C-alpha positions in Angstrom: -7.6 1.9 -6.5 -4.7 -0.6 -6.4 -2.0 -0.8 -3.8 1.4 -0.6 -5.6 3.3 -1.6 -2.5 1.4 -4.9 -2.1 1.4 -5.7 -5.8 5.0 -4.8 -6.8 6.6 -5.1 -3.4 5.2 -8.4 -2.2 3.4 -10.2 -5.0 5.9 -10.1 -7.9 9.0 -11.0 -5.8 7.1 -14.0 -4.3 6.1 -15.2 -7.8 9.7 -14.9 -9.0 11.2 -16.6 -6.0 8.7 -19.4 -6.2 9.3 -19.9 -9.9 13.1 -20.0 -9.3 12.8 -22.5 -6.5 10.4 -24.8 -8.3 12.2 -24.9 -11.7 15.9 -24.1 -11.0 16.7 -25.3 -7.5 14.5 -28.4 -7.2 16.2 -30.4 -10.0 19.6 -30.2 -8.1 18.1 -31.6 -4.9 18.3 -35.3 -4.5 15.8 -36.8 -2.1 14.2 -33.5 -1.2 13.2 -32.5 -4.8 9.5 -33.0 -4.2 9.5 -30.9 -1.1 11.4 -28.0 -2.8 9.0 -28.1 -5.7 6.1 -28.0 -3.4 7.4 -25.1 -1.3 8.4 -23.2 -4.5 4.9 -23.7 -6.0 3.3 -22.7 -2.7 5.3 -19.5 -2.6 4.4 -18.7 -6.2 0.7 -19.3 -5.6 0.7 -17.1 -2.5 2.5 -14.4 -4.6 -0.3 -14.6 -7.1 -2.9 -14.2 -4.3 -1.0 -11.2 -2.9 -0.7 -9.7 -6.4 -4.5 -10.0 -7.0 -5.4 -8.7 -3.5 -3.1 -5.7 -4.1 -5.1 -4.9 -7.2 -8.4 -4.8 -5.3 -7.1 -3.1 -2.1 -8.8 0.2 -1.2 -8.1 2.3 1.9 -11.7 3.4 2.1 -14.6 0.9 1.9 -16.6 1.1 -1.3 -20.2 1.9 -0.5 -23.0 1.6 -3.0 
């Protein structure tokens, strides 16, 4: 049972923002290019983590 709020509401926007920061905004920065690329990549990676955790989220614990 996946959580649509976590997956769509948090994971996907973070991936998109991280992608835009790392690939579109960073080349226009002068001396802070590496920092902007790092932060954008970090946001994107955290977005992937939230996306995957939203897929495995369950309100009730799964007992076997």
